[in-house]
C-alpha positions in Angstrom: -114.7 212.3 -75.4 -116.1 208.9 -76.7 -115.8 205.8 -74.5 -112.5 204.0 -75.2 -114.2 200.7 -76.0 -116.8 202.1 -78.5 -117.3 200.4 -82.0 -115.9 203.2 -83.6 -112.3 202.8 -81.7 -110.2 200.4 -83.8 -108.4 197.5 -81.8 -104.9 198.3 -80.7 -102.1 197.2 -83.3 -98.5 196.3 -82.6 -96.6 199.7 -83.0 -99.5 202.2 -82.2 -99.1 205.2 -80.0 -100.5 205.7 -77.0 -100.3 209.2 -75.1 -101.3 210.2 -71.9 -101.6 213.5 -70.4 -102.1 215.0 -67.1 -103.4 218.4 -66.3 -101.7 218.9 -63.0 -102.4 221.7 -60.5 -98.8 222.2 -60.3 -97.1 220.5 -63.5 -99.0 219.3 -67.0 -97.0 216.1 -67.9 -97.4 213.6 -71.0 -96.5 210.7 -72.0 -96.1 209.1 -75.1 -95.6 205.1 -75.5 -95.6 202.6 -78.0 -97.8 199.5 -77.8 -95.7 196.4 -78.3 -96.7 192.6 -77.8 -99.3 193.7 -75.4 -96.3 195.8 -73.6 -95.6 199.4 -73.7 -92.6 201.4 -74.6 -92.2 204.7 -73.9 -90.7 206.9 -76.6 -91.1 210.3 -75.5 -92.1 212.4 -72.1 -92.5 215.9 -71.8 -93.0 218.1 -68.3 -93.8 221.3 -67.5 -94.3 223.6 -64.4 -97.6 225.5 -65.4 -98.7 225.8 -61.3 -102.4 226.4 -62.4 -103.0 226.1 -58.6 -101.4 229.3 -58.2 -103.8 230.9 -60.4 -106.7 230.1 -58.0 -108.7 233.0 -56.3 -110.8 231.1 -53.8 -113.7 232.2 -56.0 -113.8 229.7 -58.9 -111.4 232.4 -61.2 -108.7 231.7 -62.6 -106.0 234.3 -63.3 -105.1 235.2 -66.8 -101.3 234.4 -65.9 -102.1 230.8 -65.1 -104.6 230.6 -67.7 -102.1 231.5 -70.4 -99.2 229.2 -69.0 -101.6 226.3 -69.2 -102.8 226.6 -72.7 -99.3 227.3 -73.9 -98.5 224.2 -72.6 -101.3 222.3 -73.9 -100.5 223.7 -77.8 -96.8 222.1 -77.6 -98.2 219.3 -76.6 -100.6 219.3 -79.1 -98.2 219.8 -81.7 -96.2 216.6 -80.7 -99.3 214.5 -80.7 -100.9 215.6 -83.5 -100.9 212.7 -85.7 -102.0 210.4 -82.9 -106.0 209.5 -83.3 -108.0 211.0 -80.7 -109.4 207.2 -79.5 -105.6 206.2 -78.4 -104.8 210.1 -76.6 -106.9 210.3 -73.0 -106.3 213.8 -71.3 -107.2 214.4 -67.7 -107.8 217.6 -65.8 -107.6 217.1 -61.9 -108.0 219.5 -58.9 -107.4 222.7 -60.2 -109.8 222.5 -63.0 -112.7 221.3 -60.5 -112.4 224.1 -58.4 -113.0 226.5 -61.4 -116.5 228.0 -61.1 -116.7 227.7 -65.2 -114.8 225.0 -66.0 -116.2 224.4 -69.8 -114.9 227.8 -70.5 -111.4 226.9 -69.9 -112.2 223.4 -70.8 -113.2 224.7 -74.5 -110.0 227.1 -75.0 -107.5 223.6 -73.7 -109.3 221.7 -76.1 -108.8 223.9 -79.0 -104.9 224.3 -78.2 -104.3 221.0 -77.5 -106.5 219.2 -80.5 -107.8 216.5 -78.3 -110.8 216.3 -76.1 -109.9 216.9 -72.3 -111.6 215.2 -69.4 -112.2 216.2 -66.0 -111.7 213.2 -63.5 -112.9 212.9 -59.9 -110.6 212.5 -56.8 -111.4 209.2 -56.5 -111.0 208.3 -60.4 -107.9 210.1 -60.1 -106.8 207.8 -57.1 -107.5 204.6 -59.0 -105.4 205.6 -61.7 -102.7 206.8 -59.5 -102.9 203.2 -57.7 -102.9 201.1 -61.3 -99.4 203.4 -62.5 -97.8 202.6 -59.2 -98.9 199.1 -59.2 -97.9 198.6 -63.1 -94.2 200.2 -62.6 -93.7 198.0 -59.2 -95.5 194.8 -59.0 -97.2 194.0 -55.9 -96.3 190.8 -54.0 -99.2 188.2 -54.2 -101.8 188.8 -51.5 -100.2 191.6 -50.1 -102.0 195.3 -49.6 -100.1 198.4 -50.2 -100.6 201.9 -49.5 -100.2 204.8 -52.1 -99.6 208.9 -51.2 -99.8 210.9 -54.0 -99.0 214.6 -52.8 -100.4 216.9 -55.9 -100.4 220.6 -56.3 -103.8 220.8 -55.1 -105.0 217.3 -53.6 -103.3 214.6 -52.0 -105.0 211.0 -52.6 -104.5 208.1 -50.1 -105.1 204.5 -51.9 -105.1 201.2 -50.3 -105.2 198.3 -52.8 -104.2 194.3 -53.6 -102.8 193.3 -56.5 -103.7 195.6 -59.5 -107.1 196.5 -57.6 -108.1 199.4 -55.1 -109.9 198.6 -51.9 -110.0 202.0 -50.4 -109.7 205.6 -51.9 -109.6 209.1 -50.6 -109.0 212.4 -52.0 -108.4 215.4 -50.0 -107.5 219.1 -50.7 -104.5 219.2 -49.2 -101.7 219.6 -52.3 -98.5 221.1 -51.9 -99.5 224.4 -53.7 -102.7 224.4 -51.9 -101.3 224.3 -48.5 -98.3 226.5 -48.7 -100.7 229.3 -50.0 -103.0 228.1 -47.0 -100.6 228.2 -44.2 -97.8 230.4 -45.4 -99.2 233.5 -47.1 -96.6 235.8 -48.0 -93.8 233.0 -47.9 -93.2 233.6 -44.4 -92.8 230.4 -42.0 -92.3 229.9 -38.5 -92.8 226.7 -35.9 -95.7 228.0 -34.6 -97.2 228.4 -37.9 -96.1 224.6 -38.8 -97.5 223.3 -35.5 -100.8 224.9 -35.9 -101.3 223.6 -39.7 -99.6 220.2 -38.7 -102.8 219.9 -36.2 -105.2 221.4 -38.7 -104.4 218.6 -41.6 -104.3 216.2 -39.0 -107.4 216.8 -38.0 -108.7 216.4 -41.6 -106.8 213.0 -42.3 -108.6 211.1 -39.1 -111.6 211.3 -41.3 -110.8 208.1 -43.0 -106.9 207.1 -40.9 -108.6 205.0 -38.6 -110.2 203.1 -41.0 -107.1 202.9 -43.2 -104.6 201.6 -40.5 -107.5 199.0 -39.5 -107.3 197.5 -42.6 -103.3 197.7 -42.7 -100.8 197.2 -45.5 -97.5 195.7 -45.8 -95.7 198.4 -48.4 -96.1 201.8 -48.4 -95.1 204.2 -51.6 -95.2 207.8 -52.9 -95.7 208.9 -56.0 -95.4 212.3 -57.8 -93.2 214.9 -57.7 -93.4 216.2 -54.3 -93.0 212.5 -52.4 -90.0 212.0 -54.9 -88.2 215.3 -53.7 -88.8 214.4 -50.4 -86.8 211.5 -50.9 -84.2 213.0 -53.0 -83.6 215.4 -49.9 -83.5 212.6 -47.5 -80.9 211.0 -49.6 -78.8 214.1 -50.1 -79.1 214.6 -46.6 -77.5 211.0 -45.7 -80.5 210.3 -43.9 -81.8 207.4 -46.2 -80.8 206.0 -49.7 -84.2 207.6 -51.1 -86.9 206.9 -48.9 -88.7 208.7 -46.4 -88.5 207.7 -43.1 -90.3 208.6 -39.7 -86.5 209.2 -38.3 -85.7 211.1 -41.4 -88.8 213.3 -42.0 -88.6 215.9 -38.8 -85.0 216.4 -39.7 -85.9 217.5 -42.8 -88.5 219.5 -41.6 -86.3 221.0 -39.0 -83.5 221.8 -41.9 -86.4 223.5 -43.7 -87.5 225.7 -40.5 -84.2 227.2 -40.3 -85.6 229.6 -43.1 -87.6 232.7 -41.8 -89.0 232.9 -45.4 -89.8 230.5 -48.5 -87.5 231.8 -50.7 -84.5 231.5 -48.6 -85.2 227.6 -47.7 -81.5 226.0 -48.8 -82.6 221.9 -48.4 -79.3 219.8 -50.1 -80.8 218.2 -53.4 -83.8 220.5 -53.7 -84.3 222.1 -57.2 -85.2 225.6 -57.4 -88.5 225.0 -58.9 -89.5 223.0 -56.3 -88.2 225.7 -53.6 -92.0 227.6 -53.7 -93.7 225.0 -52.7 -92.0 222.2 -50.9 -93.0 223.8 -47.8 -96.6 222.5 -48.0 -95.5 219.4 -49.3 -93.2 218.5 -46.4 -95.8 219.4 -43.9 -98.7 217.3 -45.5 -96.4 214.2 -45.8 -95.4 214.8 -42.1 -99.1 215.1 -41.3 -99.8 211.9 -43.1 -97.1 210.1 -41.5 -98.3 211.0 -37.7 -102.3 210.4 -38.8 -101.4 206.7 -40.6 -98.2 206.1 -38.2 -95.8 205.7 -40.7 -92.7 204.4 -40.6 -91.5 204.2 -44.0 -92.4 205.5 -47.3 -90.8 204.1 -50.5 -90.9 206.2 -53.8 -92.4 205.4 -57.3 -91.0 206.8 -60.2 -94.7 206.4 -61.9 -98.0 208.2 -60.9 -101.3 209.0 -62.8 -100.0 209.3 -66.3 -98.4 206.3 -66.2 -101.8 204.5 -64.8 -104.0 206.3 -67.9 -101.9 204.6 -70.3 -102.2 201.2 -69.0 -105.9 201.6 -68.6 -106.0 202.6 -72.1 -104.3 199.7 -72.7 -106.7 197.7 -70.7 -109.7 198.7 -72.9 -108.1 198.4 -76.2 -106.3 195.4 -75.9 -108.1 193.2 -73.0 -110.7 191.3 -75.0 -107.9 189.7 -77.2 -105.9 189.2 -73.8 -108.8 187.2 -72.6 -109.6 185.4 -75.6 -106.3 184.2 -76.0 -106.0 183.0 -72.2 -109.3 181.4 -72.4 -108.2 179.8 -75.9 -105.0 178.2 -74.1 -106.6 177.3 -71.0 -109.3 175.4 -73.1 -107.0 173.7 -74.9 -104.9 172.1 -72.0 -107.8 170.9 -70.4 -109.4 169.9 -73.3 -106.5 168.2 -74.6 -105.0 166.6 -71.7 -108.2 165.6 -69.7 -111.1 165.1 -71.5 -111.8 162.3 -74.1 -111.0 163.9 -77.7 -110.8 162.4 -81.0 -107.4 161.4 -80.1 -108.8 159.8 -76.9 -106.2 162.1 -74.4 -107.7 160.0 -71.4 -106.4 157.0 -72.8 -102.9 159.0 -73.4 -102.9 159.7 -69.7 -103.7 156.4 -68.9 -101.3 154.9 -70.6 -98.5 157.2 -69.6 -99.2 156.3 -66.1 -99.0 152.7 -66.5 -95.7 152.9 -68.8 -94.1 154.7 -65.8 -94.9 152.6 -62.9 -97.8 154.0 -61.2 -101.5 152.6 -60.7 -103.8 152.9 -63.9 -106.5 155.4 -62.6 -110.0 155.3 -62.8 -112.1 157.9 -65.0 -113.3 159.6 -62.1 -109.8 160.1 -61.2 -109.2 161.8 -64.4 -112.7 164.2 -63.6 -111.2 165.0 -60.7 -107.8 166.0 -62.1 -109.6 168.3 -64.9 -111.6 170.0 -62.1 -108.5 170.7 -60.3 -106.7 171.8 -62.6 -109.6 174.0 -63.9 -109.6 175.8 -60.5 -105.9 176.5 -61.1 -106.7 177.8 -64.3 -109.2 179.9 -63.3 -107.3 181.6 -60.9 -104.4 182.4 -63.3 -107.1 183.5 -65.8 -108.5 186.1 -62.7 -104.8 187.3 -62.2 -104.2 187.7 -65.6 -107.8 189.5 -66.5 -106.9 192.0 -63.2 -103.1 192.5 -65.0 -104.5 194.0 -67.9 -101.1 193.8 -69.3 -100.7 191.0 -72.5 -97.2 189.9 -71.2 -98.1 189.0 -67.7 -101.6 187.7 -69.4 -99.0 185.1 -71.3 -97.1 183.9 -68.5 -99.9 183.4 -66.3 -101.6 181.4 -69.3 -98.5 179.6 -69.4 -98.3 179.1 -65.9 -102.3 177.4 -65.8 -101.0 175.0 -68.9 -97.8 174.2 -66.8 -100.5 173.7 -63.5 -102.2 171.4 -65.7 -99.4 169.4 -67.4 -97.8 168.8 -63.6 -101.1 167.6 -61.8 -100.8 164.5 -64.5 -97.0 164.4 -65.4 -96.0 164.7 -61.6 -98.3 161.8 -61.1 -96.7 159.7 -63.7 -93.5 160.4 -62.3 -92.2 161.4 -65.2 -88.7 162.0 -66.8 -85.9 165.1 -66.2 -86.2 166.1 -69.9 -90.2 166.6 -70.0 -90.3 168.5 -66.7 -87.6 170.8 -68.0 -90.0 171.2 -70.7 -92.5 172.0 -68.1 -90.0 175.0 -66.9 -89.6 176.4 -70.5 -93.3 176.8 -70.9 -92.9 179.2 -68.2 -90.5 181.4 -69.6 -91.5 181.3 -73.1 -91.9 184.8 -74.6 -94.9 184.3 -76.8 -98.4 182.5 -77.0 -97.3 180.4 -79.9 -94.3 179.1 -78.1 -96.3 178.2 -75.5 -98.7 176.1 -77.2 -95.3 174.6 -79.1 -94.2 173.6 -75.8 -97.4 172.4 -74.9 -98.0 170.0 -78.0 -94.5 169.1 -77.5 -95.4 168.0 -74.0 -98.1 166.0 -75.1 -96.2 164.6 -77.9 -93.7 163.0 -75.4 -96.1 161.2 -74.0 -97.4 159.3 -77.0 -100.2 161.9 -78.3 -100.9 165.3 -80.1 -102.9 168.0 -78.9 -103.1 169.6 -82.8 -102.9 172.8 -81.0 -102.2 176.6 -82.4 -102.7 179.9 -81.7 -105.2 180.5 -83.8 -107.7 177.9 -82.6 -108.3 175.2 -80.4 -109.1 172.1 -82.9 -108.2 169.1 -80.3 -108.0 165.6 -82.8 
C-alpha cells in the first residue's frame, strides 16, 4: 500500500470519506467517516463476528470455514467502500494473520474480496493506534499519564501514554479467544483450572508490570468488546455503573464459575455472541488487575479503528493544519510585538500610556515578544500532536490570546476588550479568529492587515 503522505495522495478536502477496517481475531470492524472542517463525522459502522482465531490450528494454518467467513465479510465491506479511493482507506490485519504460516496467501484473497490493500501491523503499532483512538474519544487531561488495556481475540495490548503520544507499549498473546481455547479446552470450567491459568498469565504480565507500575498513571481505560462486555456485566449485576473495579471483578468471576461448561455461563448483560469467549476475557482482565494492582478501569467506546481514522486524518491533513497555526502565531507576533509598517511597537506603547501605565522600553517589548513566543510554541506543539483541525484552531487561538493578554493585561484594558479576548477562545473558525485579532488591534488604535490567506502586516 502506498504511504498516505505520498505525492500521489490528493490532499484531504471537506466532504471526503475515510474508511478504517480492523481485521480482528474475533470481529471485523469497519468505520466510514466524513471529513468536515478538520473533524470526523461517522456515517457508517459495520461489525461482523468472524472469529478467525478459532480457525488457527497451532501450526500457522487456518481452517477453510474461518477463511471463508473472513472473505465473505470483506466482500460485504468492499461493496460499501468501492467508491472511496484507496488512499483514503486503511485496512489492518492483526494477531491472527500475524500467526499464519503463509499470510500472503490469505492476504491475496482478502485484498481481492475487499478491493483495497490490507496491511499486517505489529502488536506495537496496533497498540499505538488503539491509544490514539481512545485519546481522541476521551481527551486526556494535561500532563497526566493514562493506562489503556485492549483485550482482543488473539492478543492484549497495554499502553501508557501522555496526551496523544504513547510512552510504553506491550502486546502479549493472551486474547479472549486464545485464552479460552488454551485454558478451557472442550469448554470445561473449574476453579482449579482458573487458578492455574491466572498464575500462568500473571507470570507473563510480570515481564512489564514492574516498569508500568513505576511509571504510574492517573486513570486506566479499557477498550474493545471484551472490556465493554465486562463493564456491562458489572452494571447489570449492579456492582458499578459501567466501570470495572477490583471489588466487582471477582464477583463476576465467581458468578461465571457457577457454570461447569462455557455454554452454560449465565451472566447478566452478557450477549449470546460473547458467551463462547467471555471466560478467557475475564481471566485476562483479572490477571491484569492483579499484575498492575488496578483498582478501577473505565470503559471506552473507541478502539483501534478510530485510531486508524485519526491517524489517516493527521497524515492527510496535518500539513495544512500546521501551516494555519504557524500563520496565526506569526501574524500575532509580528503585528503586536515587532516594528512593522504600522509601527506596532509604538501602538503598544501608546496604548499603555493612554491607560496610565508606565511607558515600557524597547527591551520590554522584545521581552514580551520572547515570552509570548514561548507560549505560542507550546500551544503549537500541543496542536500539532493533536492532529485534529478543530483542536489545532483552538490551540492557535489560545496562542493569539496569550499574546494579546500579555500586552493588554499590562495596559489595564477595559472589560469590552477582555470580552473580545474571550471570543477568540471560543471562535469556530480560523477566519473568525483573525477577525477578532484584527479587532483587538483596531480597538487599540492600529490594524494588523491580516487574513487567513496570508500574513501581510501593514
